[in-house]
C-alpha positions in Angstrom: -10.2 4.9 -17.9 -12.5 2.1 -16.0 -10.6 0.4 -13.5 -12.8 -2.9 -14.2 -10.1 -5.3 -13.2 -7.4 -5.1 -10.2 -4.4 -4.6 -11.2 -6.2 -1.7 -13.2 -7.2 -0.1 -10.3 -3.9 -0.2 -8.4 -2.3 1.0 -11.7 -5.0 4.2 -11.2 -3.4 4.3 -7.8 0.3 4.5 -9.1 2.2 7.9 -7.3 -0.6 8.4 -5.2 -0.7 8.0 -1.5 -2.7 4.7 -0.1 -3.0 3.1 2.9 -2.0 -0.9 2.9 -3.7 -2.8 5.5 -2.1 -6.1 7.2 -3.0 -9.3 8.0 -1.1 -8.2 11.4 -3.5 -5.7 11.8 -1.0 -3.1 11.3 -1.3 -0.1 8.5 1.3 1.3 6.4 0.4 4.8 4.6 2.9 5.9 1.6 3.2 6.2 -2.1 2.9 3.8 -4.0 5.1 3.4 -6.6 4.9 0.1 -8.1 3.6 -3.1 -7.8 3.4 -6.7 -9.9 0.9 -9.3 -10.4 1.5 -10.8 -7.3 0.4 -7.2 -5.6 3.6 -7.1 -4.6 3.8 -3.5 -3.1 7.1 -0.9 -3.5 6.1 2.5 -1.0 8.1 5.3 -0.7 7.5 8.1 2.0 6.0 5.4 4.4 4.6 5.5 7.9 3.5 2.3 9.7 0.7 2.8 12.4 -0.6 0.7 14.9 -4.0 1.1 16.5 -4.4 4.8 14.6 -1.0 6.2 16.0 2.4 6.7 14.0 4.6 3.9 14.9 7.3 5.1 12.8 8.8 6.6 9.4 10.1 3.8 7.2 10.8 5.4 3.9 10.7 3.3 1.0 9.6 -0.2 2.0 8.5 -3.4 -0.4 5.1 -5.2 1.2 4.9 -8.9 0.1 1.6 -9.2 -1.5 0.2 -11.9 0.9 0.8 -10.2 4.1 -2.3 -7.6 2.1 -5.5 -7.2 3.6 -6.9 -4.4 2.2 -4.8 -1.1 -0.1 -7.2 2.2 -0.6 -6.4 5.4 -1.7 -5.8 7.8 1.1 
């Protein structure tokens, strides 16, 4: 399937490890479980990174779409 639309690309990343960069400069790395049309995300097995260092393991997390700058498959 050609992910020609943004939600198609996110659907392709479901159940894969993703890196989510936030507006505050932090990165959350985790397994993409679900998302909605506002790009709100639920990640599992997630970790928070700051300045390229592991800050803490946070497990399941909900991330508001309006705080996201970038989403990439790890």
